[in-house]
N, C-alpha and C positions, 0 to 999 in steps of 0.2 A: 504494500500500500504506500503511502506517499510522504513527501516532504518538499520544502521549497526554500531556496536562498538565492542570493544573487550570483550570477556568473556572466562574464562577457569576454569577448575575445576578438582579436583581429586575426581571423583564420583559425581560431581555437576558442577555448573557454577558460575563464578564471573564476574560481569559486569566491563568492562575496560573503554570504552569510554564514556558511558552515566551514570556514576557512582551513580545515586540515587536509583537504583532498584536492590537490591541484591536478589539472589535466597535463599530461606530459607529451612532448614532441616525440617523433620517431615512429617506427613501425609498431603495430599493435601486436602484443604477444599472443600466443595461442591460448585458447581457453584452458587447456590442461596446465600450461605454464602458470597462468594467472591463478588458477584454483590452488596450485601447490605453493604459491608465494604468499605467506601470511602477511607480508608487508605491502602487497599490492594495493594500490589506491582505489578509491571508489570509481574514478574515471577509467582505470584499467579494467575493472570488473564490468562496468557498463559497456565499454567498447568491445570487450571480448565475449560478453555474455549474451544470453537470449532472454527475452522478457517472459516472466511467469505470472505477473499479477499487475493490476493497475486500477485506478479509480479517478474520479473527477471531483472538483470542488465547485461551489456556486459561482466563483469568479471566472470559470472557464479553464483554470489551470488543471493539470493532470500530473499524477505521480505514478511512475512506472518502476516496478521492481525487476531487477535483472539477476541472473544466476550463471555462474560458471561451474562446471563439473570436471573433476579430474578424470584421467584415463580409465581408472578402475571404478569410478562412480562413488567412491567412499569419501572423497574430498570435495566439499562444496563451499563456495563463497557467494554472498549476495551483496548487492548495493542498489540504492534507489537513486532516481534522478527526477527532479521536479521540472516540469515544462510549463511555461506561461500560456495564456490563452492564445498567443500568437505562435506557439510551437517552439519558441526559443528556450534553451535550458536556463533555469533559474538557480538551481542548487542541486547538490547531490550529497550522499553520505554512505558510509560503509555499513553493511549488515542490513537487517530487516527481515520480516516474514510477511504473513498475509496482510494485504492492504485493504483498508476500509476508508471510504470517503465520509467525512463528517460534516460536509457543507462548508465550513470555514477552515478546514484542515484535513489531516489524514492520520489514521493509525497505521504504523508501519511494522507491526509485529513485536516491537520492543520499546515503543514510545510514540509520541505525538509529533507531527510536523505541521506547522502553520503554513498558511498560504504565503507567508513572508520567507519561507524556507528554513526557519529556525526550528530546531528539534528541542523538545522538552519532555521531561518525565512526568507521568501522571502520579497522583497519590494512590496509595493502596489501602483499602478499608481493612481494619483490623478484625472485623467480624462479618459473617455473611449478611447480605442485604436482600430484601425482597425486591425482585426486579420490577421495573415500571415501564410505562410507554417511552419509547426512544432508546432504551438500553440495547446494547449490541452484543452478540456472541463473539468472543475472542478466541475460544479454544475448542478443541474437539473433546471427546468423552474422557480422555485420559486425565485431564486437569480442567475442571469446569471453571471458567472465568468469564466475566462480562465487563463491559465498559459503560459507564454513565458519562456520556460526552459532555453534558452541560457542566458537570462538576469535575470533569477530567479525573475520574476515579475508577480504578480497576477493582473489582470485587468478586467474591465468591457468592453465587446466588444460593437459594435454599438447597440444603443437601438432598441428593436424590435418594429414593428408597433403596434399601438393601437388595442385593440380587444382581444377576448378570445383566447389565444394560447394553443396549445397542445404539444409543444415541439420545441426544437431548437438543432442544431448540427453544428459542424465545419468539413469541409472536409480537405483533405490533403493539399490543396492549400490555406487554410485559408478562404474559402467562408463560410458565415453564411447561414444556412438553418432554416427556420421558418415555422411551421405548424399551421395553424389557423383553428378554428372550424366553425365559421359562418361569411362568407361562408366557406365551406371546401376548403381550397386552400393551396398551398405551395408557399413561397416566398424565394428568394435567394438574397444575398447581396454581391457584389464585391466592386470594387473601386468607382462606381458611385451611390451607394445607393441601396435601395430595389427595386426588380422587381418581378412581379407576374409570376410564372412559368405556362406554359400551363396546363390547368386543366386535371386531370386524368379522363378518361371517366368512369362514374359510372352508373350502372343500378339502377332502383328503388329498395330501400331497402339496397343498398350497401353504405358503408362509408369507410373512411380512418382510419386505426387503430390509436387510440389515442396514442400520444407519440411514434410513430413508425418510424419517419424519421431517416434513418440510412445511412450515407456515408460509402461506401465500396470501398476503393482504388479510382479508376477513376469513380465510379458509385455512384448513390444514390438509395436506395430501400425503398419502402413504401407499406405495405400490404393493400389489399382491402378486407374488411370483411363485414359480415352481423351479426347483433345481434341475439343471439340464446337463449335469456332468461337469467335473472339473471346476473351473472358475466362471461358469456361465449360468444364467437363469433365463427362463421364459417369463415374460410379463403377461399376466392374465387380466389385470384390471387395475384401476386406481381407486383407492378408497378416499373419499372426500367428505369433509364435514365443516360446518361453520365453527370457527374458533371460539365464538362466544356462546355456542349451544350448550345446554345442560349436559352434564357428564353422561346421562342416560339416553341422550338422543342418538338415533341411528346414524350410521355412516351411509353415504350413497356410493354404490359401486358403479364406476364409469368404465366403459369398454377401453381396452388398451390401445385400440386403434392401430396405427402403423407399428407400434412396438410389438404387437402380437405376431408380426410377420417373420420374426427370427429371434434367435437367442441373443442375449446381451451379456456384457461383462458383469461379474458378480457384484462389483462395487462401482456402479456408474456414478456420474456426477449429477446430482439433482439440486436445483436451487430455484428460488423465486426471482422473477424478473419483473420488477414493478409490483403493482397491487393485484394484477389479474393473471399473470402468466407463470406457468411452471415449466421448467426446462429439464429434459431428460437427455443426458449426453454421455457417450463414452468415446474411447479413442478409435474404435474400429468400425463403427456404423454411424450413419447420419444422425444428427440431433433433431429433436422434435419439441414443439411448443404445445402445451395444453392450456386452453383458456378455462379457468376454473369455474366461471359463472355459466358459460354456455356448454361446457363439456366438449368443445371442438378441438380437434388436433390439426396441426399444420407442420410441415417440414421447416426447419430453421436453416436458411441458406448460410453458407460459410464463405469467407473471402475467396477460396479456391476449392476445387474438387479434391484436393489432396486429403488423405486421411491423417488422423492424429492431432487435429486441432483441440486445444484446451479452451474452454469457455468459462468466463467469470462474469458475474453481474456487477454493475456499478451504479452509483447514484444517478448518473446521467445516461446510462444505456448499457450496452453489452460489449464486452471486450473479448477478443479472440487472440490466442497465442499459437503460432505455427509449430509444427512438429520440430523437436530439437533433440540434440544428442551431445555427448561429451565433447565432440570436436567441432560443433557447429556454433558459429558466432555471427553477429551482425544482423540477425533477424529482427523484425519490428513487430510491435503489437498493432492490432487493428481494432477499430471502434465502429459500432453501429448504433444509431439513435432510433432506428425504426424496425426493430426485430429482425435484423439481418437483410432487409430489402436492399440496402446499400451499405457499403463499407468504406472507411477511409483508413489509410495506412498512417500510423503515428510516427513522429520523429524518433530516431535512435541515433 
């Protein structure tokens, strides 16, 4: 995710706000060389790396996260670069993880970056907090953390119930959603503690997609799948319900549409795109959009027909990152503000 500081150059760039990472003259080192050099600058990581995440801010600036990988895949370095609304570099910094746009700045995986390019550390709550509207998920199921942007505070939300979990999420109103394996069930937590949500009706052989619970605007979506050998599943349906419905309300089972035409990777990438659209994507087959209100499916166009694109949602639209490898550098992120109808290549 993002950051921003001043940089200018006559034929190059000079970091202004984050001043410890200067761009260097000369040939660009290989990605493997940069990944193995712990003293590599942010500029070197950006130049040799490939984009892996991005988001936008209200002023039109964007922060892109780049990554370089060593020859064996076990050495990785990251760096971010902030671009102004005109596409010119503003600032950059070493490190970073998942990027989240906050409107007036960015979360970059290990801190905050303002639209002025300056990085700052949020405070950390000493005790768990009840999530509320506008709070954002920061982490996966291994270490549950959330961010309260207005207070710039990282916190642990309400502890999840005991048992083997497969995912958690926050909806727009701050409700926690928790997906458990044995028994396969979904729980939600508002102001009065955890409640079991009415069970999704499953036929023999069907299961709930692991780590698949996805709030989308006023709804929650969870795919119903059948194992299809190895690391693949067949998608039979989407279970959909209103997020604010009583815990005892039924789920609606919507047909899997184009997803039912073939098997999918066991761990696809699913996410909300705006208030109405759900994206189902993996690296081997085309991605699709599901409109949660109408139940309609549509194919999500990519910048090219090449397989292996990684998609990520942003505050301002959809970001796409081309297939990459340990020895690949110089690739650019792409952005669409109209559900993939048109794409623009972003600066690198």
